[in-house]
RORONU-293560 format. One record per atom (N, C-alpha, C, O): residue number from 1; residue in three letters; atom name; x, y, z. Coordinates in nm, 3 decimals, always signed. Layout:
RORONU-293560
<pt pos="NUM" code="ALA" site="CA" c1="X" c2="Y" c3="Z"/>
...
This chain:
RORONU-293560
<pt pos="1" code="THR" site="N" c1="-1.320" c2="-0.564" c3="+13.643"/>
<pt pos="1" code="THR" site="CA" c1="-1.389" c2="-0.437" c3="+13.619"/>
<pt pos="1" code="THR" site="C" c1="-1.307" c2="-0.373" c3="+13.671"/>
<pt pos="1" code="THR" site="O" c1="-1.363" c2="-0.285" c3="+13.736"/>
<pt pos="2" code="LYS" site="N" c1="-1.100" c2="-0.362" c3="+13.690"/>
<pt pos="2" code="LYS" site="CA" c1="-1.033" c2="-0.212" c3="+13.732"/>
<pt pos="2" code="LYS" site="C" c1="-1.035" c2="-0.111" c3="+13.709"/>
<pt pos="2" code="LYS" site="O" c1="-1.016" c2="-0.058" c3="+13.600"/>
<pt pos="3" code="MET" site="N" c1="-1.062" c2="-0.056" c3="+13.821"/>
<pt pos="3" code="MET" site="CA" c1="-1.082" c2="+0.092" c3="+13.858"/>
<pt pos="3" code="MET" site="C" c1="-1.018" c2="+0.214" c3="+13.853"/>
<pt pos="3" code="MET" site="O" c1="-0.956" c2="+0.257" c3="+13.950"/>
<pt pos="4" code="PRO" site="N" c1="-1.027" c2="+0.270" c3="+13.756"/>
<pt pos="4" code="PRO" site="CA" c1="-0.917" c2="+0.411" c3="+13.792"/>
<pt pos="4" code="PRO" site="C" c1="-0.922" c2="+0.474" c3="+13.932"/>
<pt pos="4" code="PRO" site="O" c1="-0.992" c2="+0.497" c3="+14.030"/>
<pt pos="5" code="ALA" site="N" c1="-0.789" c2="+0.487" c3="+13.872"/>
<pt pos="5" code="ALA" site="CA" c1="-0.674" c2="+0.500" c3="+14.031"/>
<pt pos="5" code="ALA" site="C" c1="-0.738" c2="+0.627" c3="+14.129"/>
<pt pos="5" code="ALA" site="O" c1="-0.742" c2="+0.639" c3="+14.252"/>
<pt pos="6" code="LYS" site="N" c1="-0.786" c2="+0.715" c3="+14.021"/>
<pt pos="6" code="LYS" site="CA" c1="-0.772" c2="+0.803" c3="+14.097"/>
<pt pos="6" code="LYS" site="C" c1="-0.971" c2="+0.823" c3="+14.187"/>
<pt pos="6" code="LYS" site="O" c1="-1.003" c2="+0.913" c3="+14.264"/>
<pt pos="7" code="LEU" site="N" c1="-1.061" c2="+0.707" c3="+14.138"/>
<pt pos="7" code="LEU" site="CA" c1="-1.127" c2="+0.632" c3="+14.160"/>
<pt pos="7" code="LEU" site="C" c1="-1.128" c2="+0.546" c3="+14.317"/>
<pt pos="7" code="LEU" site="O" c1="-1.181" c2="+0.550" c3="+14.428"/>
<pt pos="8" code="THR" site="N" c1="-1.047" c2="+0.482" c3="+14.250"/>
<pt pos="8" code="THR" site="CA" c1="-0.957" c2="+0.414" c3="+14.363"/>
<pt pos="8" code="THR" site="C" c1="-0.932" c2="+0.520" c3="+14.464"/>
<pt pos="8" code="THR" site="O" c1="-1.010" c2="+0.509" c3="+14.559"/>
<pt pos="9" code="LYS" site="N" c1="-0.864" c2="+0.602" c3="+14.473"/>
<pt pos="9" code="LYS" site="CA" c1="-0.828" c2="+0.671" c3="+14.586"/>
<pt pos="9" code="LYS" site="C" c1="-0.913" c2="+0.765" c3="+14.712"/>
<pt pos="9" code="LYS" site="O" c1="-0.892" c2="+0.798" c3="+14.829"/>
<pt pos="10" code="LEU" site="N" c1="-1.024" c2="+0.784" c3="+14.603"/>
<pt pos="10" code="LEU" site="CA" c1="-1.195" c2="+0.833" c3="+14.744"/>
<pt pos="10" code="LEU" site="C" c1="-1.177" c2="+0.714" c3="+14.745"/>
<pt pos="10" code="LEU" site="O" c1="-1.073" c2="+0.685" c3="+14.804"/>
<pt pos="11" code="LYS" site="N" c1="-1.261" c2="+0.585" c3="+14.684"/>
<pt pos="11" code="LYS" site="CA" c1="-1.255" c2="+0.468" c3="+14.777"/>
<pt pos="11" code="LYS" site="C" c1="-1.229" c2="+0.479" c3="+14.851"/>
<pt pos="11" code="LYS" site="O" c1="-1.317" c2="+0.476" c3="+14.937"/>
<pt pos="12" code="ARG" site="N" c1="-1.029" c2="+0.512" c3="+14.915"/>
<pt pos="12" code="ARG" site="CA" c1="-0.964" c2="+0.476" c3="+14.954"/>
<pt pos="12" code="ARG" site="C" c1="-0.994" c2="+0.584" c3="+15.129"/>
<pt pos="12" code="ARG" site="O" c1="-0.983" c2="+0.558" c3="+15.249"/>
<pt pos="13" code="ILE" site="N" c1="-1.037" c2="+0.720" c3="+15.038"/>
<pt pos="13" code="ILE" site="CA" c1="-1.092" c2="+0.822" c3="+15.144"/>
<pt pos="13" code="ILE" site="C" c1="-1.258" c2="+0.814" c3="+15.221"/>
<pt pos="13" code="ILE" site="O" c1="-1.294" c2="+0.854" c3="+15.332"/>
<pt pos="14" code="ILE" site="N" c1="-1.354" c2="+0.732" c3="+15.088"/>
<pt pos="14" code="ILE" site="CA" c1="-1.438" c2="+0.780" c3="+15.149"/>
<pt pos="14" code="ILE" site="C" c1="-1.446" c2="+0.648" c3="+15.279"/>
<pt pos="14" code="ILE" site="O" c1="-1.487" c2="+0.676" c3="+15.392"/>
<pt pos="15" code="ARG" site="N" c1="-1.411" c2="+0.541" c3="+15.252"/>
<pt pos="15" code="ARG" site="CA" c1="-1.368" c2="+0.433" c3="+15.351"/>
<pt pos="15" code="ARG" site="C" c1="-1.301" c2="+0.452" c3="+15.514"/>
<pt pos="15" code="ARG" site="O" c1="-1.302" c2="+0.391" c3="+15.620"/>
<pt pos="16" code="GLY" site="N" c1="-1.249" c2="+0.567" c3="+15.461"/>
<pt pos="16" code="GLY" site="CA" c1="-1.163" c2="+0.636" c3="+15.643"/>
<pt pos="16" code="GLY" site="C" c1="-1.033" c2="+0.538" c3="+15.588"/>
<pt pos="16" code="GLY" site="O" c1="-0.959" c2="+0.553" c3="+15.686"/>
<pt pos="17" code="LYS" site="N" c1="-0.977" c2="+0.471" c3="+15.521"/>
<pt pos="17" code="LYS" site="CA" c1="-0.898" c2="+0.373" c3="+15.475"/>
<pt pos="17" code="LYS" site="C" c1="-0.739" c2="+0.524" c3="+15.516"/>
<pt pos="17" code="LYS" site="O" c1="-0.630" c2="+0.508" c3="+15.570"/>
<pt pos="18" code="ALA" site="N" c1="-0.805" c2="+0.654" c3="+15.458"/>
<pt pos="18" code="ALA" site="CA" c1="-0.650" c2="+0.720" c3="+15.369"/>
<pt pos="18" code="ALA" site="C" c1="-0.681" c2="+0.766" c3="+15.495"/>
<pt pos="18" code="ALA" site="O" c1="-0.568" c2="+0.805" c3="+15.523"/>
<pt pos="19" code="MET" site="N" c1="-0.792" c2="+0.808" c3="+15.659"/>
<pt pos="19" code="MET" site="CA" c1="-0.756" c2="+0.954" c3="+15.620"/>
<pt pos="19" code="MET" site="C" c1="-0.793" c2="+0.933" c3="+15.840"/>
<pt pos="19" code="MET" site="O" c1="-0.840" c2="+1.023" c3="+15.909"/>
<pt pos="20" code="GLY" site="N" c1="-0.742" c2="+0.763" c3="+15.903"/>
<pt pos="20" code="GLY" site="CA" c1="-0.713" c2="+0.650" c3="+15.931"/>
<pt pos="20" code="GLY" site="C" c1="-0.792" c2="+0.586" c3="+16.065"/>
<pt pos="20" code="GLY" site="O" c1="-0.785" c2="+0.464" c3="+16.074"/>
<pt pos="21" code="ASP" site="N" c1="-0.852" c2="+0.645" c3="+16.151"/>
<pt pos="21" code="ASP" site="CA" c1="-0.947" c2="+0.494" c3="+16.173"/>
<pt pos="21" code="ASP" site="C" c1="-1.132" c2="+0.556" c3="+16.182"/>
<pt pos="21" code="ASP" site="O" c1="-1.211" c2="+0.500" c3="+16.258"/>
<pt pos="22" code="VAL" site="N" c1="-1.170" c2="+0.670" c3="+16.096"/>
<pt pos="22" code="VAL" site="CA" c1="-1.297" c2="+0.688" c3="+16.060"/>
<pt pos="22" code="VAL" site="C" c1="-1.396" c2="+0.582" c3="+16.028"/>
<pt pos="22" code="VAL" site="O" c1="-1.330" c2="+0.518" c3="+15.946"/>
<pt pos="23" code="LYS" site="N" c1="-1.449" c2="+0.552" c3="+16.033"/>
<pt pos="23" code="LYS" site="CA" c1="-1.569" c2="+0.398" c3="+16.071"/>
<pt pos="23" code="LYS" site="C" c1="-1.659" c2="+0.478" c3="+15.937"/>
<pt pos="23" code="LYS" site="O" c1="-1.685" c2="+0.597" c3="+15.949"/>
<pt pos="24" code="ILE" site="N" c1="-1.697" c2="+0.408" c3="+15.822"/>
<pt pos="24" code="ILE" site="CA" c1="-1.839" c2="+0.500" c3="+15.781"/>
<pt pos="24" code="ILE" site="C" c1="-1.947" c2="+0.422" c3="+15.734"/>
<pt pos="24" code="ILE" site="O" c1="-1.906" c2="+0.362" c3="+15.635"/>
<pt pos="25" code="PRO" site="N" c1="-2.057" c2="+0.395" c3="+15.754"/>
<pt pos="25" code="PRO" site="CA" c1="-2.117" c2="+0.276" c3="+15.765"/>
<pt pos="25" code="PRO" site="C" c1="-2.172" c2="+0.223" c3="+15.608"/>
<pt pos="25" code="PRO" site="O" c1="-2.162" c2="+0.315" c3="+15.527"/>
<pt pos="26" code="ALA" site="N" c1="-2.220" c2="+0.114" c3="+15.557"/>
<pt pos="26" code="ALA" site="CA" c1="-2.224" c2="+0.132" c3="+15.355"/>
<pt pos="26" code="ALA" site="C" c1="-2.312" c2="+0.253" c3="+15.346"/>
<pt pos="26" code="ALA" site="O" c1="-2.271" c2="+0.367" c3="+15.327"/>
<pt pos="27" code="ALA" site="N" c1="-2.449" c2="+0.212" c3="+15.363"/>
<pt pos="27" code="ALA" site="CA" c1="-2.547" c2="+0.338" c3="+15.325"/>
<pt pos="27" code="ALA" site="C" c1="-2.556" c2="+0.463" c3="+15.349"/>
<pt pos="27" code="ALA" site="O" c1="-2.649" c2="+0.536" c3="+15.316"/>
<pt pos="28" code="SER" site="N" c1="-2.405" c2="+0.508" c3="+15.444"/>
<pt pos="28" code="SER" site="CA" c1="-2.355" c2="+0.645" c3="+15.503"/>
<pt pos="28" code="SER" site="C" c1="-2.277" c2="+0.672" c3="+15.346"/>
<pt pos="28" code="SER" site="O" c1="-2.306" c2="+0.766" c3="+15.271"/>
<pt pos="29" code="GLU" site="N" c1="-2.153" c2="+0.549" c3="+15.313"/>
<pt pos="29" code="GLU" site="CA" c1="-2.066" c2="+0.549" c3="+15.225"/>
<pt pos="29" code="GLU" site="C" c1="-2.114" c2="+0.566" c3="+15.049"/>
<pt pos="29" code="GLU" site="O" c1="-2.042" c2="+0.622" c3="+14.967"/>
<pt pos="30" code="ALA" site="N" c1="-2.264" c2="+0.497" c3="+15.014"/>
<pt pos="30" code="ALA" site="CA" c1="-2.322" c2="+0.537" c3="+14.906"/>
<pt pos="30" code="ALA" site="C" c1="-2.389" c2="+0.698" c3="+14.890"/>
<pt pos="30" code="ALA" site="O" c1="-2.397" c2="+0.744" c3="+14.776"/>
<pt pos="31" code="MET" site="N" c1="-2.427" c2="+0.762" c3="+14.982"/>
<pt pos="31" code="MET" site="CA" c1="-2.431" c2="+0.852" c3="+14.990"/>
<pt pos="31" code="MET" site="C" c1="-2.378" c2="+0.997" c3="+14.974"/>
<pt pos="31" code="MET" site="O" c1="-2.419" c2="+1.104" c3="+14.929"/>
<pt pos="32" code="ILE" site="N" c1="-2.223" c2="+0.926" c3="+15.058"/>
<pt pos="32" code="ILE" site="CA" c1="-2.127" c2="+0.946" c3="+15.043"/>
<pt pos="32" code="ILE" site="C" c1="-2.086" c2="+0.984" c3="+14.832"/>
<pt pos="32" code="ILE" site="O" c1="-2.037" c2="+1.071" c3="+14.760"/>
<pt pos="33" code="GLU" site="N" c1="-2.120" c2="+0.908" c3="+14.827"/>
<pt pos="33" code="GLU" site="CA" c1="-1.988" c2="+0.909" c3="+14.697"/>
<pt pos="33" code="GLU" site="C" c1="-2.098" c2="+0.947" c3="+14.581"/>
<pt pos="33" code="GLU" site="O" c1="-2.078" c2="+0.946" c3="+14.459"/>
<pt pos="34" code="LEU" site="N" c1="-2.252" c2="+0.988" c3="+14.670"/>
<pt pos="34" code="LEU" site="CA" c1="-2.364" c2="+1.041" c3="+14.517"/>
<pt pos="34" code="LEU" site="C" c1="-2.324" c2="+1.132" c3="+14.549"/>
<pt pos="34" code="LEU" site="O" c1="-2.292" c2="+1.189" c3="+14.445"/>
<pt pos="35" code="ALA" site="N" c1="-2.299" c2="+1.195" c3="+14.631"/>
<pt pos="35" code="ALA" site="CA" c1="-2.307" c2="+1.391" c3="+14.687"/>
<pt pos="35" code="ALA" site="C" c1="-2.229" c2="+1.442" c3="+14.554"/>
<pt pos="35" code="ALA" site="O" c1="-2.255" c2="+1.516" c3="+14.459"/>
<pt pos="36" code="VAL" site="N" c1="-2.085" c2="+1.340" c3="+14.608"/>
<pt pos="36" code="VAL" site="CA" c1="-1.899" c2="+1.377" c3="+14.506"/>
<pt pos="36" code="VAL" site="C" c1="-1.989" c2="+1.349" c3="+14.363"/>
<pt pos="36" code="VAL" site="O" c1="-1.965" c2="+1.445" c3="+14.289"/>
<pt pos="37" code="LEU" site="N" c1="-2.070" c2="+1.267" c3="+14.306"/>
<pt pos="37" code="LEU" site="CA" c1="-2.071" c2="+1.251" c3="+14.153"/>
<pt pos="37" code="LEU" site="C" c1="-2.228" c2="+1.396" c3="+14.157"/>
<pt pos="37" code="LEU" site="O" c1="-2.184" c2="+1.511" c3="+14.150"/>
<pt pos="38" code="LEU" site="N" c1="-2.305" c2="+1.392" c3="+14.162"/>
<pt pos="38" code="LEU" site="CA" c1="-2.379" c2="+1.502" c3="+14.139"/>
<pt pos="38" code="LEU" site="C" c1="-2.265" c2="+1.659" c3="+14.203"/>
<pt pos="38" code="LEU" site="O" c1="-2.294" c2="+1.763" c3="+14.144"/>
<pt pos="39" code="PHE" site="N" c1="-2.227" c2="+1.664" c3="+14.239"/>
<pt pos="39" code="PHE" site="CA" c1="-2.165" c2="+1.786" c3="+14.223"/>
<pt pos="39" code="PHE" site="C" c1="-1.977" c2="+1.784" c3="+14.143"/>
<pt pos="39" code="PHE" site="O" c1="-1.892" c2="+1.872" c3="+14.131"/>
<pt pos="40" code="LEU" site="N" c1="-1.980" c2="+1.675" c3="+14.116"/>
<pt pos="40" code="LEU" site="CA" c1="-1.917" c2="+1.756" c3="+13.969"/>
<pt pos="40" code="LEU" site="C" c1="-1.970" c2="+1.688" c3="+13.832"/>
<pt pos="40" code="LEU" site="O" c1="-1.929" c2="+1.724" c3="+13.722"/>
<pt pos="41" code="ASN" site="N" c1="-2.062" c2="+1.590" c3="+13.852"/>
<pt pos="41" code="ASN" site="CA" c1="-2.208" c2="+1.659" c3="+13.704"/>
<pt pos="41" code="ASN" site="C" c1="-2.246" c2="+1.823" c3="+13.793"/>
<pt pos="41" code="ASN" site="O" c1="-2.357" c2="+1.851" c3="+13.748"/>
<pt pos="42" code="SER" site="N" c1="-2.219" c2="+1.900" c3="+13.860"/>
<pt pos="42" code="SER" site="CA" c1="-2.269" c2="+2.041" c3="+13.867"/>
<pt pos="42" code="SER" site="C" c1="-2.141" c2="+2.117" c3="+13.803"/>
<pt pos="42" code="SER" site="O" c1="-2.140" c2="+2.197" c3="+13.709"/>
<pt pos="43" code="LEU" site="N" c1="-2.021" c2="+2.063" c3="+13.894"/>
<pt pos="43" code="LEU" site="CA" c1="-1.935" c2="+2.172" c3="+13.868"/>
<pt pos="43" code="LEU" site="C" c1="-1.817" c2="+2.158" c3="+13.697"/>
<pt pos="43" code="LEU" site="O" c1="-1.708" c2="+2.212" c3="+13.681"/>
<pt pos="44" code="ALA" site="N" c1="-1.926" c2="+2.028" c3="+13.550"/>
<pt pos="44" code="ALA" site="CA" c1="-1.886" c2="+1.990" c3="+13.498"/>
<pt pos="44" code="ALA" site="C" c1="-1.966" c2="+2.132" c3="+13.389"/>
<pt pos="44" code="ALA" site="O" c1="-1.932" c2="+2.213" c3="+13.303"/>
<pt pos="45" code="GLU" site="N" c1="-2.128" c2="+2.075" c3="+13.490"/>
<pt pos="45" code="GLU" site="CA" c1="-2.256" c2="+2.171" c3="+13.413"/>
<pt pos="45" code="GLU" site="C" c1="-2.156" c2="+2.302" c3="+13.414"/>
<pt pos="45" code="GLU" site="O" c1="-2.109" c2="+2.359" c3="+13.316"/>
<pt pos="46" code="GLU" site="N" c1="-2.144" c2="+2.323" c3="+13.507"/>
<pt pos="46" code="GLU" site="CA" c1="-2.140" c2="+2.517" c3="+13.486"/>
<pt pos="46" code="GLU" site="C" c1="-1.955" c2="+2.570" c3="+13.423"/>
<pt pos="46" code="GLU" site="O" c1="-1.946" c2="+2.682" c3="+13.374"/>
<pt pos="47" code="ALA" site="N" c1="-1.831" c2="+2.483" c3="+13.432"/>
<pt pos="47" code="ALA" site="CA" c1="-1.727" c2="+2.452" c3="+13.398"/>
<pt pos="47" code="ALA" site="C" c1="-1.825" c2="+2.439" c3="+13.173"/>
<pt pos="47" code="ALA" site="O" c1="-1.799" c2="+2.525" c3="+13.089"/>
<pt pos="48" code="ARG" site="N" c1="-1.914" c2="+2.326" c3="+13.144"/>
<pt pos="48" code="ARG" site="CA" c1="-1.961" c2="+2.361" c3="+13.002"/>
<pt pos="48" code="ARG" site="C" c1="-2.055" c2="+2.489" c3="+12.984"/>
<pt pos="48" code="ARG" site="O" c1="-2.110" c2="+2.509" c3="+12.875"/>
<pt pos="49" code="VAL" site="N" c1="-2.077" c2="+2.594" c3="+13.117"/>
<pt pos="49" code="VAL" site="CA" c1="-2.150" c2="+2.661" c3="+13.067"/>
<pt pos="49" code="VAL" site="C" c1="-2.083" c2="+2.774" c3="+13.005"/>
<pt pos="49" code="VAL" site="O" c1="-2.122" c2="+2.843" c3="+12.911"/>
<pt pos="50" code="LYS" site="N" c1="-1.928" c2="+2.783" c3="+13.104"/>
<pt pos="50" code="LYS" site="CA" c1="-1.871" c2="+2.971" c3="+13.124"/>
<pt pos="50" code="LYS" site="C" c1="-1.774" c2="+2.915" c3="+12.984"/>
<pt pos="50" code="LYS" site="O" c1="-1.737" c2="+2.989" c3="+12.893"/>
<pt pos="51" code="ALA" site="N" c1="-1.734" c2="+2.703" c3="+12.996"/>
<pt pos="51" code="ALA" site="CA" c1="-1.707" c2="+2.757" c3="+12.824"/>
<pt pos="51" code="ALA" site="C" c1="-1.776" c2="+2.783" c3="+12.727"/>
<pt pos="51" code="ALA" site="O" c1="-1.681" c2="+2.855" c3="+12.696"/>
<pt pos="52" code="PHE" site="N" c1="-1.878" c2="+2.804" c3="+12.612"/>
<pt pos="52" code="PHE" site="CA" c1="-1.966" c2="+2.840" c3="+12.563"/>
<pt pos="52" code="PHE" site="C" c1="-1.944" c2="+2.999" c3="+12.565"/>
<pt pos="52" code="PHE" site="O" c1="-1.922" c2="+3.065" c3="+12.464"/>
<pt pos="53" code="GLU" site="N" c1="-1.955" c2="+3.057" c3="+12.711"/>
<pt pos="53" code="GLU" site="CA" c1="-1.974" c2="+3.148" c3="+12.724"/>
<pt pos="53" code="GLU" site="C" c1="-1.853" c2="+3.236" c3="+12.651"/>
<pt pos="53" code="GLU" site="O" c1="-1.857" c2="+3.344" c3="+12.592"/>
<pt pos="54" code="GLU" site="N" c1="-1.741" c2="+3.144" c3="+12.679"/>
<pt pos="54" code="GLU" site="CA" c1="-1.587" c2="+3.192" c3="+12.574"/>
<pt pos="54" code="GLU" site="C" c1="-1.543" c2="+3.127" c3="+12.502"/>
<pt pos="54" code="GLU" site="O" c1="-1.431" c2="+3.076" c3="+12.490"/>
<pt pos="55" code="LYS" site="N" c1="-1.732" c2="+3.122" c3="+12.389"/>
<pt pos="55" code="LYS" site="CA" c1="-1.701" c2="+3.001" c3="+12.283"/>
<pt pos="55" code="LYS" site="C" c1="-1.525" c2="+2.941" c3="+12.190"/>
<pt pos="55" code="LYS" site="O" c1="-1.443" c2="+2.960" c3="+12.101"/>
<pt pos="56" code="SER" site="N" c1="-1.569" c2="+2.862" c3="+12.303"/>
<pt pos="56" code="SER" site="CA" c1="-1.415" c2="+2.763" c3="+12.328"/>
<pt pos="56" code="SER" site="C" c1="-1.545" c2="+2.590" c3="+12.332"/>
<pt pos="56" code="SER" site="O" c1="-1.639" c2="+2.576" c3="+12.411"/>
<pt pos="57" code="ALA" site="N" c1="-1.496" c2="+2.479" c3="+12.211"/>
<pt pos="57" code="ALA" site="CA" c1="-1.634" c2="+2.418" c3="+12.219"/>
<pt pos="57" code="ALA" site="C" c1="-1.506" c2="+2.263" c3="+12.353"/>
<pt pos="57" code="ALA" site="O" c1="-1.520" c2="+2.144" c3="+12.384"/>
<pt pos="58" code="THR" site="N" c1="-1.410" c2="+2.364" c3="+12.380"/>
<pt pos="58" code="THR" site="CA" c1="-1.344" c2="+2.220" c3="+12.525"/>
<pt pos="58" code="THR" site="C" c1="-1.382" c2="+2.358" c3="+12.667"/>
<pt pos="58" code="THR" site="O" c1="-1.388" c2="+2.474" c3="+12.709"/>
<pt pos="59" code="ILE" site="N" c1="-1.394" c2="+2.216" c3="+12.680"/>
<pt pos="59" code="ILE" site="CA" c1="-1.391" c2="+2.200" c3="+12.894"/>
<pt pos="59" code="ILE" site="C" c1="-1.260" c2="+2.211" c3="+12.945"/>
<pt pos="59" code="ILE" site="O" c1="-1.222" c2="+2.163" c3="+13.052"/>
<pt pos="60" code="ARG" site="N" c1="-1.181" c2="+2.287" c3="+12.852"/>
<pt pos="60" code="ARG" site="CA" c1="-1.038" c2="+2.333" c3="+13.033"/>
<pt pos="60" code="ARG" site="C" c1="-1.001" c2="+2.391" c3="+13.141"/>
<pt pos="60" code="ARG" site="O" c1="-1.056" c2="+2.499" c3="+13.163"/>
<pt pos="61" code="ALA" site="N" c1="-0.944" c2="+2.365" c3="+13.197"/>
<pt pos="61" code="ALA" site="CA" c1="-0.876" c2="+2.384" c3="+13.336"/>
<pt pos="61" code="ALA" site="C" c1="-0.903" c2="+2.540" c3="+13.451"/>
<pt pos="61" code="ALA" site="O" c1="-0.910" c2="+2.574" c3="+13.569"/>
<pt pos="62" code="GLN" site="N" c1="-0.910" c2="+2.590" c3="+13.312"/>
<pt pos="62" code="GLN" site="CA" c1="-0.946" c2="+2.787" c3="+13.347"/>
<pt pos="62" code="GLN" site="C" c1="-1.098" c2="+2.762" c3="+13.397"/>
<pt pos="62" code="GLN" site="O" c1="-1.145" c2="+2.775" c3="+13.510"/>
<pt pos="63" code="HIS" site="N" c1="-1.149" c2="+2.729" c3="+13.298"/>
<pt pos="63" code="HIS" site="CA" c1="-1.301" c2="+2.691" c3="+13.262"/>
<pt pos="63" code="HIS" site="C" c1="-1.343" c2="+2.620" c3="+13.438"/>
<pt pos="63" code="HIS" site="O" c1="-1.410" c2="+2.670" c3="+13.528"/>
<pt pos="64" code="ILE" site="N" c1="-1.307" c2="+2.555" c3="+13.434"/>
<pt pos="64" code="ILE" site="CA" c1="-1.310" c2="+2.462" c3="+13.611"/>
<pt pos="64" code="ILE" site="C" c1="-1.286" c2="+2.572" c3="+13.699"/>
<pt pos="64" code="ILE" site="O" c1="-1.370" c2="+2.624" c3="+13.773"/>
<pt pos="65" code="ASN" site="N" c1="-1.153" c2="+2.608" c3="+13.684"/>
<pt pos="65" code="ASN" site="CA" c1="-1.148" c2="+2.690" c3="+13.749"/>
<pt pos="65" code="ASN" site="C" c1="-1.259" c2="+2.824" c3="+13.818"/>
<pt pos="65" code="ASN" site="O" c1="-1.307" c2="+2.847" c3="+13.929"/>
<pt pos="66" code="ALA" site="N" c1="-1.265" c2="+2.882" c3="+13.697"/>
<pt pos="66" code="ALA" site="CA" c1="-1.342" c2="+2.980" c3="+13.739"/>
<pt pos="66" code="ALA" site="C" c1="-1.466" c2="+2.988" c3="+13.758"/>
<pt pos="66" code="ALA" site="O" c1="-1.538" c2="+3.087" c3="+13.744"/>
<pt pos="67" code="VAL" site="N" c1="-1.498" c2="+2.869" c3="+13.794"/>
<pt pos="67" code="VAL" site="CA" c1="-1.640" c2="+2.802" c3="+13.833"/>
<pt pos="67" code="VAL" site="C" c1="-1.640" c2="+2.747" c3="+14.016"/>
<pt pos="67" code="VAL" site="O" c1="-1.705" c2="+2.788" c3="+14.112"/>
<pt pos="68" code="THR" site="N" c1="-1.542" c2="+2.647" c3="+14.003"/>
<pt pos="68" code="THR" site="CA" c1="-1.476" c2="+2.625" c3="+14.144"/>
<pt pos="68" code="THR" site="C" c1="-1.547" c2="+2.663" c3="+14.271"/>
<pt pos="68" code="THR" site="O" c1="-1.603" c2="+2.587" c3="+14.350"/>
<pt pos="69" code="LYS" site="N" c1="-1.532" c2="+2.857" c3="+14.283"/>
<pt pos="69" code="LYS" site="CA" c1="-1.535" c2="+2.870" c3="+14.399"/>
<pt pos="69" code="LYS" site="C" c1="-1.688" c2="+2.956" c3="+14.422"/>
<pt pos="69" code="LYS" site="O" c1="-1.727" c2="+2.969" c3="+14.538"/>
<pt pos="70" code="LYS" site="N" c1="-1.731" c2="+2.987" c3="+14.364"/>
<pt pos="70" code="LYS" site="CA" c1="-1.900" c2="+2.991" c3="+14.321"/>
<pt pos="70" code="LYS" site="C" c1="-2.011" c2="+2.835" c3="+14.345"/>
<pt pos="70" code="LYS" site="O" c1="-2.124" c2="+2.818" c3="+14.391"/>
<pt pos="71" code="MET" site="N" c1="-1.911" c2="+2.747" c3="+14.289"/>
<pt pos="71" code="MET" site="CA" c1="-1.988" c2="+2.621" c3="+14.367"/>
<pt pos="71" code="MET" site="C" c1="-1.934" c2="+2.556" c3="+14.461"/>
<pt pos="71" code="MET" site="O" c1="-1.993" c2="+2.450" c3="+14.484"/>
<pt pos="72" code="LEU" site="N" c1="-1.846" c2="+2.576" c3="+14.526"/>
<pt pos="72" code="LEU" site="CA" c1="-1.793" c2="+2.503" c3="+14.693"/>
<pt pos="72" code="LEU" site="C" c1="-1.896" c2="+2.706" c3="+14.685"/>
<pt pos="72" code="LEU" site="O" c1="-1.993" c2="+2.718" c3="+14.610"/>
<pt pos="73" code="LYS" site="N" c1="-1.868" c2="+2.776" c3="+14.735"/>
<pt pos="73" code="LYS" site="CA" c1="-1.974" c2="+2.831" c3="+14.782"/>
<pt pos="73" code="LYS" site="C" c1="-2.166" c2="+2.777" c3="+14.789"/>
<pt pos="73" code="LYS" site="O" c1="-2.241" c2="+2.779" c3="+14.887"/>
<pt pos="74" code="ARG" site="N" c1="-2.201" c2="+2.723" c3="+14.614"/>
<pt pos="74" code="ARG" site="CA" c1="-2.304" c2="+2.776" c3="+14.680"/>
<pt pos="74" code="ARG" site="C" c1="-2.354" c2="+2.633" c3="+14.749"/>
<pt pos="74" code="ARG" site="O" c1="-2.473" c2="+2.607" c3="+14.762"/>
<pt pos="75" code="ALA" site="N" c1="-2.249" c2="+2.544" c3="+14.791"/>
<pt pos="75" code="ALA" site="CA" c1="-2.223" c2="+2.358" c3="+14.813"/>
<pt pos="75" code="ALA" site="C" c1="-2.203" c2="+2.348" c3="+14.985"/>
<pt pos="75" code="ALA" site="O" c1="-2.225" c2="+2.266" c3="+15.074"/>
<pt pos="76" code="ARG" site="N" c1="-2.153" c2="+2.470" c3="+14.975"/>
<pt pos="76" code="ARG" site="CA" c1="-2.184" c2="+2.529" c3="+15.192"/>
<pt pos="76" code="ARG" site="C" c1="-2.302" c2="+2.574" c3="+15.173"/>
<pt pos="76" code="ARG" site="O" c1="-2.403" c2="+2.522" c3="+15.221"/>
<pt pos="77" code="GLY" site="N" c1="-2.300" c2="+2.687" c3="+15.090"/>
<pt pos="77" code="GLY" site="CA" c1="-2.395" c2="+2.711" c3="+15.140"/>
<pt pos="77" code="GLY" site="C" c1="-2.471" c2="+2.875" c3="+15.179"/>
<pt pos="77" code="GLY" site="O" c1="-2.580" c2="+2.881" c3="+15.236"/>
C-alpha cells in the first residue's frame, strides 16, 4: 500500500535523507517513530479536551494551537 505524503516525508526525515548524512540505526528509528506517535496522540487528546471545553464537536486548528505550547513545554521537561 502507498503511504500518505506527510508520512513519507516523516519517514524520510527520520531516516536522515532530508537532513544530510545523519545515520540512525533501525532500532532508534522505531523509537523515534513511537515517540512521535505518542506525542501526536497526546496532542490530539489535549486538543479534544480543549474542544470539549469550548463546546465544539470538532477539533479545529485553534484547539491544537491552544495546547501546542503547553505540550511542547511538557515534552521538553
